[in-house]
PAZAPA-4460 file (N, C-alpha, C; in steps of 0.05 Angstrom, whole numbers, plus 32768, in hexadecimal, padded with zeros to 4 digits):
% residues 181
    n_x    n_y    n_z   ca_x   ca_y   ca_z    c_x    c_y    c_z   seq   type   mol
   8019   7C30   7FAA   801E   7C3F   7FC2   8009   7C36   7FD7     1      M     A
   8012   7C33   7FEF   8000   7C2A   8004   7FED   7C40   800D     2      S     A
   7FD7   7C39   8019   7FC4   7C4C   8023   7FD0   7C5E   8039     3      A     A
   7FE2   7C53   8049   7FEF   7C62   805E   8001   7C78   8053     4      A     A
   8011   7C71   803E   8022   7C85   8031   8012   7C9B   8024     5      K     A
   7FFC   7C93   8017   7FEB   7CA7   800A   7FDE   7CB9   801F     6      S     A
   7FD6   7CAE   8035   7FCA   7CBE   804A   7FDE   7CD1   8056     7      S     A
   7FF7   7CC8   805A   800C   7CD9   8065   8012   7CF0   8052     8      N     A
   8013   7CEA   8038   8019   7D00   8025   8002   7D14   8025     9      R     A
   7FE9   7D0B   8026   7FD2   7D1D   8027   7FD3   7D2E   8040    10      M     A
   7FDA   7D22   8057   7FDC   7D31   8070   7FF2   7D45   806E    11      T     A
   8009   7D3E   8063   801F   7D51   8060   8016   7D68   804E    12      F     A
   8009   7D62   8038   8000   7D76   8025   7FED   7D89   8033    13      F     A
   7FD9   7D7F   8042   7FC6   7D90   8050   7FD3   7DA2   8065    14      L     A
   7FE6   7D96   8074   7FF4   7DA6   8088   8005   7DBC   807B    15      L     A
   8012   7DB5   8065   8022   7DC9   8056   8010   7DE0   804C    16      A     A
   7FF9   7DDA   8042   7FE6   7DEE   8038   7FDC   7E00   804F    17      M     A
   7FD6   7DF3   8066   7FCD   7E03   807D   7FE3   7E16   8086    18      L     A
   7FFC   7E0C   8087   8012   7E1E   808F   8015   7E35   807C    19      F     A
   8014   7E30   8062   8016   7E45   804E   8000   7E59   8051    20      L     A
   7FE7   7E50   8053   7FD0   7E61   8055   7FD1   7E71   806F    21      L     A
   7FDB   7E66   8085   7FDB   7E74   809E   7FEF   7E8B   809F    22      S     A
   8003   7E8A   808D   8017   7E9F   808C   800E   7EB7   807B    23      S     A
   7FF7   7EB4   806E   7FEC   7ECA   805E   7FD6   7ED8   806E    24      I     A
   7FD9   7EF1   8074   7FC4   7EFF   8084   7FAA   7F00   8074    25      P     A
   7F94   7EFD   8082   7F7A   7EFE   8074   7F74   7F1B   806F    26      A     A
   7F6A   7F21   8057   7F62   7F3C   8050   7F47   7F3A   8042    27      V     A
   7F34   7F49   804B   7F1A   7F49   803F   7F1A   7F5B   8027    28      M     A
   7F0F   7F52   8011   7F0C   7F63   7FF9   7EEF   7F6D   7FF9    29      I     A
   7EED   7F87   7FFA   7ED3   7F94   7FFB   7EC8   7F9B   7FE0    30      H     A
   7EAE   7F9E   7FDE   7EA2   7FA7   7FC5   7EAB   7FC4   7FBF    31      A     A
   7EAE   7FD4   7FD5   7EB8   7FEF   7FD2   7ED6   7FEE   7FD0    32      R     A
   7EE0   7FF1   7FB8   7EFD   7FEE   7FB3   7F0C   8007   7FBB    33      A     A
   7F25   8003   7FC2   7F38   8019   7FC7   7F3C   8027   7FAC    34      W     A
   7F37   8040   7FAB   7F3A   804F   7F92   7F52   8062   7F96    35      D     A
   7F68   805B   7F8B   7F81   806B   7F8E   7F7C   8088   7F86    36      E     A
   7F6D   808C   7F70   7F69   80A7   7F66   7F59   80B8   7F7A    37      A     A
   7F44   80AC   7F87   7F34   80BB   7F99   7F42   80C3   7FB3    38      D     A
   7F55   80B3   7FBC   7F62   80B7   7FD5   7F7F   80C1   7FD3    39      N     A
   7F8A   80C1   7FBB   7FA6   80C8   7FB8   7FAC   80E5   7FC1    40      S     A
   7F98   80F7   7FBE   7F9D   8112   7FC6   7F9B   8116   7FE4    41      S     A
   7F8D   8105   7FF2   7F8A   8107   800F   7F9D   80F5   801F    42      R     A
   7FA3   80DE   8014   7FB3   80CA   8023   7FCD   80C5   8015    43      F     A
   7FE3   80CA   8023   7FFE   80C5   8018   800A   80B0   802A    44      D     A
   800C   8097   8021   8016   8081   8030   8034   807C   8029    45      F     A
   8044   8077   803E   805F   806E   8039   8064   8055   804A    46      T     A
   8076   8044   8040   807C   802B   804D   809A   8029   804F    47      N     A
   80A6   8036   8063   80C3   8035   8065   80CC   801C   8073    48      S     A
   80BE   8013   8087   80C5   7FFB   8096   80AE   7FF2   80A7    49      S     A
   80A7   7FD9   80A6   8092   7FCE   80B7   809C   7FB7   80C7    50      T     A
   80B4   7FB8   80D0   80C0   7FA3   80DF   80AD   7F9B   80F6    51      A     A
   80AC   7F82   80FD   80BE   7F6D   80F5   80B4   7F5D   80DD    52      P     A
   809E   7F66   80D0   8093   7F56   80BA   8090   7F69   80A2    53      R     A
   8095   7F5E   808B   8091   7F6E   8072   8074   7F6F   806C    54      E     A
   806B   7F87   8063   804F   7F8B   805C   8049   7F83   8040    55      L     A
   8037   7F70   803C   802F   7F66   8022   801F   7F7B   8013    56      E     A
   8021   7F7C   7FF9   8013   7F8F   7FE9   7FF5   7F8E   7FED    57      D     A
   7FEA   7F76   7FEF   7FCD   7F72   7FF3   7FC4   7F7E   800D    58      Q     A
   7FD4   7F79   8022   7FCD   7F84   803D   7FD0   7FA2   803D    59      T     A
   7FE5   7FAD   8030   7FE8   7FCA   802F   7FD1   7FD7   8020    60      Q     A
   7FC7   7FCB   800B   7FB0   7FD6   7FFC   7F97   7FD5   800E    61      T     A
   7F94   7FBF   801D   7F7C   7FBD   802E   7F7D   7FD2   8044    62      A     A
   7F95   7FD7   8050   7F97   7FEB   8065   7F91   8006   805A    63      I     A
   7F9C   800D   8043   7F96   8027   8037   7F78   802B   8033    64      K     A
   7F6B   8017   8028   7F4E   8018   8024   7F3F   801B   803E    65      R     A
   7F46   800B   8052   7F38   800B   806B   7F3D   8024   807B    66      E     A
   7F55   802F   8079   7F5B   8048   8087   7F4B   805F   807C    67      Y     A
   7F4A   8061   8062   7F3A   8076   8056   7F1C   8073   805D    68      A     A
   7F13   805A   805D   7EF7   8054   8065   7EF2   805B   8082    69      A     A
   7F06   8055   8093   7F02   805B   80B0   7EFF   8079   80B5    70      A     A
   7F0F   8089   80A7   7F0C   80A6   80AA   7EF1   80AF   80A0    71      W     A
   7EE8   80A5   808A   7ECE   80AC   807F   7EB8   80A3   8092    72      Q     A
   7EB9   808B   809C   7EA5   8081   80AE   7EA4   8091   80C8    73      N     A
   7EBC   8099   80D2   7EBD   80A9   80EA   7EB1   80C5   80E5    74      M     A
   7EB8   80D1   80CF   7EAD   80EC   80C8   7E8F   80EA   80C6    75      E     A
   7E84   80D6   80B8   7E67   80D4   80B5   7E59   80CE   80CF    76      D     A
   7E65   80BC   80DF   7E5A   80B5   80F9   7E57   80CD   810C    77      A     A
   7E6C   80DD   810D   7E6C   80F5   811E   7E5A   810B   8114    78      L     A
   7E59   810D   80F9   7E47   8122   80EE   7E2A   811B   80F0    79      A     A
   7E24   8101   80EE   7E08   80F8   80EE   7DFF   80EB   8109    80      Q     A
   7E12   80EA   811C   7E0E   80DC   8136   7E03   80C0   8132    81      N     A
   7E10   80B1   8120   7E08   8096   8119   7E1D   8082   8124    82      R     A
   7E15   8073   8138   7E27   805F   8144   7E2C   8047   8131    83      I     A
   7E19   8041   8120   7E1C   802A   810E   7E34   802D   80FB    84      D     A
   7E3B   8046   80F5   7E52   804A   80E3   7E6D   8044   80F1    85      L     A
   7E6D   8047   810B   7E86   8042   811A   7E8E   8025   8118    86      V     A
   7E7B   8013   811A   7E81   7FF6   811A   7E8D   7FED   80FF    87      D     A
   7E89   7FFC   80EA   7E94   7FF3   80D0   7EB3   7FF4   80D0    88      K     A
   7EBF   8006   80E0   7EDC   8009   80DE   7EEB   8008   80F8    89      S     A
   7EDD   8008   810F   7EEB   800B   8129   7EE3   7FF4   813C    90      F     A
   7EF6   7FED   814D   7EF2   7FD9   8162   7F00   7FE2   817C    91      V     A
   7EFA   7FD4   8191   7F08   7FD9   81AA   7F04   7FF5   81B6    92      G     A
   7F19   7FFF   81C2   7F18   8019   81CF   7F11   8030   81BD    93      G     A
   7F1B   8030   81A5   7F14   8046   8192   7EF7   8046   818B    94      E     A
   7EEC   802F   8187   7ECF   802C   8182   7EBF   8037   8199    95      R     A
   7EC7   802F   81B2   7EB9   8038   81CA   7EBA   8056   81CD    96      D     A
   7ED1   8062   81C8   7ED5   807E   81CA   7EC3   808E   81B7    97      Q     A
   7EC2   8084   819E   7EB1   8091   818A   7E94   808F   8191    98      L     A
   7E8C   8078   819C   7E70   8074   81A4   7E69   8087   81BB    99      L     A
   7E7B   808B   81CE   7E77   809E   81E4   7E74   80BB   81DA   100      R     A
   7E86   80C2   81C6   7E85   80DC   81BB   7E6A   80E1   81AD   101      Q     A
   7E61   80CE   819D   7E47   80D1   818F   7E30   80D3   81A4   102      I     A
   7E31   80C2   81B8   7E1D   80C3   81CD   7E1C   80DF   81DA   103      D     A
   7E33   80EA   81E1   7E35   8104   81ED   7E2A   811A   81DA   104      Q     A
   7E32   8118   81C1   7E28   812B   81AD   7E0A   812B   81AC   105      Q     A
   7DFE   8113   81AB   7DE1   8110   81A9   7DD4   811D   81C1   106      K     A
   7DDF   8118   81D9   7DD3   8123   81F2   7DD4   8142   81F1   107      K     A
   7DE8   814D   81E5   7DEB   816A   81E4   7DE1   8177   81CB   108      N     A
   7DD5   8167   81B9   7DCA   8172   81A0   7DE0   817C   818D   109      G     A
   7DF8   8170   818E   7E0E   8178   817E   7E16   8163   8169   110      L     A
   7E27   816B   8157   7E34   8158   8144   7E50   8164   813E   111      S     A
   7E60   8153   8133   7E7C   815C   812C   7E80   8158   810E   112      S     A
   7E8C   816C   8103   7E93   816B   80E6   7EB1   816A   80E4   113      K     A
   7EBC   8155   80D9   7ED9   8152   80D4   7EDE   8153   80B7   114      L     A
   7EF4   8160   80B0   7EFD   8160   8094   7F1B   815A   8094   115      D     A
   7F21   8141   808D   7F3E   8139   808C   7F48   813F   8070   116      D     A
   7F58   8155   806E   7F61   815E   8054   7F79   814F   804A   117      R     A
   7F8B   8146   805C   7FA2   8137   8052   7FAD   8125   8068   118      S     A
   7FB8   810F   805F   7FC4   80FB   8071   7FE0   80F4   8067   119      H     A
   7FF3   80F4   8078   800E   80EA   8072   8011   80D2   8084   120      K     A
   800E   80BA   8079   800C   80A1   8088   8025   8090   8083   121      V     A
   8031   8086   8099   8048   8075   8097   8041   805A   80A4   122      E     A
   8045   8044   8096   8043   802A   80A1   805A   8026   80B4   123      F     A
   8055   8021   80CE   806B   8020   80E1   8071   8004   80EC   124      A     A
   805C   7FF3   80EE   8060   7FD8   80FB   804B   7FC5   80F0   125      F     A
   8054   7FAC   80EB   8042   7F97   80E3   8049   7F7F   80F4   126      Y     A
   8036   7F76   8104   803B   7F61   8118   8044   7F47   810A   127      S     A
   8054   7F38   8118   805E   7F1E   810C   8048   7F0B   8103   128      P     A
   8032   7F0B   8112   801C   7EF8   810B   8009   7F04   80F6   129      E     A
   800E   7F1E   80EE   7FFE   7F2A   80D9   7FE2   7F33   80E1   130      G     A
   7FDE   7F39   80FB   7FC3   7F41   8104   7FC2   7F5E   810E   131      T     A
   7FD8   7F6C   810E   7FD8   7F88   8117   7FEB   7F99   8107   132      A     A
   7FE3   7FB1   8101   7FF4   7FC4   80F2   7FF3   7FDF   80FF   133      I     A
   800A   7FEB   8102   800C   8006   810E   8012   801A   80F8   134      E     A
   8003   8030   80F7   8008   8046   80E5   800E   805F   80F5   135      L     A
   801D   8071   80E9   8021   808C   80F4   8016   809F   80DF   136      H     A
   8004   80B1   80E7   7FF6   80C2   80D5   7FF7   80DF   80DE   137      D     A
   7FFF   80F0   80CC   7FFD   810D   80D0   7FE6   8117   80BF   138      T     A
   7FD2   8122   80CD   7FB9   8129   80C0   7FB4   8148   80C2   139      V     A
   7FAE   8154   80AB   7FA5   816F   80AB   7F86   816E   80AA   140      E     A
   7F79   817A   80BE   7F5C   8178   80BE   7F50   8191   80CB   141      L     A
   7F37   8194   80C5   7F27   81A8   80D2   7F11   819A   80E1   142      S     A
   7F0A   81A5   80F9   7EF5   819A   810A   7EE2   81B0   8110   143      Q     A
   7EC8   81A9   810E   7EB4   81BD   8114   7E9E   81B0   8125   144      E     A
   7E96   81BD   813A   7E81   81B3   814B   7E67   81C2   8143   145      T     A
   7E52   81B3   813E   7E39   81BE   8134   7E23   81BA   8149   146      M     A
   7E13   81CF   814C   7DFB   81CE   815C   7DE4   81D2   8149   147      D     A
   7DD8   81BC   8142   7DC4   81BD   812C   7DD3   81C3   8112   148      G     A
   7DCC   81D8   8104   7DDB   81DF   80EC   7DEF   81F6   80F1   149      G     A
   7DF2   81FE   810A   7E03   8215   8110   7E1E   820C   811C   150      K     A
   7E33   8218   8111   7E4E   8212   811B   7E52   8221   8136   151      S     A
   7E5B   8212   814A   7E61   821E   8164   7E7E   821E   816B   152      V     A
   7E8E   820F   815C   7EAB   820F   8160   7EB8   8202   8147   153      H     A
   7ECF   820D   813F   7EDE   8201   8129   7EFB   8204   812E   154      S     A
   7F0B   81F2   8123   7F27   81F1   8127   7F35   81E3   8110   155      D     A
   7F4C   81EE   8108   7F5D   81E1   80F4   7F76   81D7   8102   156      N     A
   7F7F   81BF   80FB   7F96   81B5   8109   7FA5   81A1   80F8   157      A     A
   7FBE   819D   80FF   7FCE   8187   80F5   7FD3   8175   810D   158      T     A
   7FCA   815D   810B   7FCC   814A   8122   7FDB   8131   8119   159      Q     A
   7FEA   8126   812C   7FF8   810D   8128   7FEA   80F7   8137   160      K     A
   7FE6   80E0   812A   7FD9   80C9   8136   7FE9   80B0   8134   161      Y     A
   7FE6   809F   8148   7FEF   8083   8146   7FD6   8073   8142   162      V     A
   7FD6   8063   812D   7FBE   8053   8126   7FC6   8036   8128   163      V     A
   7FB5   8026   8136   7FB9   8009   8137   7FA1   7FFC   8129   164      I     A
   7FA7   7FED   8114   7F93   7FDD   8107   7F96   7FC1   8111   165      F     A
   7F7F   7FB3   8114   7F80   7F97   811C   7F6E   7F88   8109   166      T     A
   7F75   7F6F   8104   7F65   7F5E   80F3   7F4E   7F52   8103   167      L     A
   7F36   7F58   80FB   7F1E   7F4E   8109   7F10   7F3D   80F4   168      V     A
   7F11   7F22   80F9   7F05   7F10   80E5   7F16   7F12   80CC   169      G     A
   7F0A   7F1D   80B7   7F18   7F20   809E   7F19   7F3D   8095   170      D     A
   7F17   7F50   80A9   7F18   7F6C   80A2   7F2A   7F7B   80B5   171      K     A
   7F38   7F8F   80AA   7F49   7FA0   80BB   7F38   7FB6   80C6   172      W     A
   7F3B   7FBA   80E1   7F2C   7FD0   80EF   7F3F   7FE0   8101   173      K     A
   7F38   7FF9   8105   7F48   800A   8116   7F41   8004   8134   174      V     A
   7F56   7FFD   8143   7F53   7FF8   815F   7F5C   8011   816F   175      R     A
   7F6F   8020   8164   7F7A   8037   8171   7F7E   804D   815D   176      T     A
   7F75   8065   8164   7F7A   807E   8155   7F82   8093   8169   177      L     A
   7F9B   8092   8172   7FA4   80A2   8189   7FB4   80BA   8180   178      Q     A
   7FAB   80D1   8188   7FBA   80E9   8181   7FD4   80EA   8191   179      E     A
   7FEA   80F1   8183   8004   80F3   8190   8008   8110   8197   180      M     A
   8015   8115   81AD   801A   8131   81B6   8035   813A   81AB   181      Q     A
***
């Protein structure tokens, strides 16, 4: 076989591998694993349709894990007024909004206590290029505003959210957590 034919075959093989690898969305595997038993009572995920693209099992598992972690990070960040926790799970406008809320809480000597008791989450959309996922979530939660160790306001609610996850590097992060009216 000539060197030119061998080089062409190698080029074809490399291009084919790049094409195959580019069609698989990147998903980061964390040391903190998704524990179905820990979250099954709080998070109920359904996947009726994610048109225009089918949701891969690996991606679905990553989103479940990252969504549970995002709620935990948000709860901890608001309770402790820690902006470093926001960056673990949030980007863009949602990150900025949470940072403003924490800044305002600090200025007023307040904190927020969230308790998300249950989530009914539906996978609604998965972008063709595999870099964005939309969820619809109905959350039962209690919210409490604290002044030092004293509760100054509390509320129980069922809220509906549209959640947009985006792939940042090799990790899924929440870009939007918008309450629906």
